[in-house]
N, C-alpha and C positions, 0 to 999 in steps of 0.2 A: 453610449458606446465609447465616447472619447474618454470617459472616466475609467472604463475597463482597460483601455489601451495604456492609460497613464498609471495604472496600478503599480505598486511597489514590488509585487511578486514577479518571479521570472516566468517566461513562457513555458508551457508544458514540456517542450522538447529540450529545455535547459535544465530540467529537474531530473535527478537520477531516478531510474526505474524503481529502485527500492523505496524511495521517498514517495513516489506516486502510489505504489502499492499500499504503503502505510496510510496515506491520506484516504484511499478508498476504504480500507478496512476500518478506519476510525469512524466512518459514516455507517458502518454495518456491524454493530457489536455482536450479533449472532454468528457472524462469519459468512464467507462466500467461498465458492469453488474457484479453482484457478481460471476456468472458463468465464465465470461471471466477473471476476476481477479484470480479465483481459477485455471483456466486452465494455466494462465501465471506462476503461482507458482507451478504447478504440483500437485495440491491438488484435491482430489475427494470429499471433504466435502463442505457443503454450508458455505458461508461467510456472509450470510444475517444478522445474529445476530451480528457478529463482526462489519460489516459496519454500522448497525444502531446504535450501541454503539459508534463507532467512530464519526458518524454524530452528535449524542447527545453531545459528548465531544468537537465538533467543529473542529475535525481533517480533516473530509471530508465533502463534501456537497452532500446531496441527491437531485439530479436534478429531477428525476421522481421516480416512484415506483421501477424501476429496473435499474437505472443509477446513479452511484456515481462518483465524481471527487474530486480532491483536492480543498479545499475552499481557493481561492486565497487571501482572506482577513484575514483568521484565520489559516486554516490548512497549507497553504503554509509556513507561518512563523514558525509554530511548526515543520513542516517537516524539514526545514533547520536547526532548532535548534537541532533536533534529529541526524542530520548528524554529527555534531561536536563531 
């Protein structure tokens, strides 16, 4: 547990929501619904507006009305750039 607390990454509350969404979607290549993403992040609020904005910016791909995933051609590259 001490190693976890001493880890070099920031606490979840210090990471922007968009980055957290990208991390979750990177773990689920087939995509997730806004509700599933919120559940993975422990949120009780809707992420639909955030995901639509991210899709418009090219960070994620809106597959269907309720399914989003990393855009392998655009968002995937931006996701990896945000990791650095």
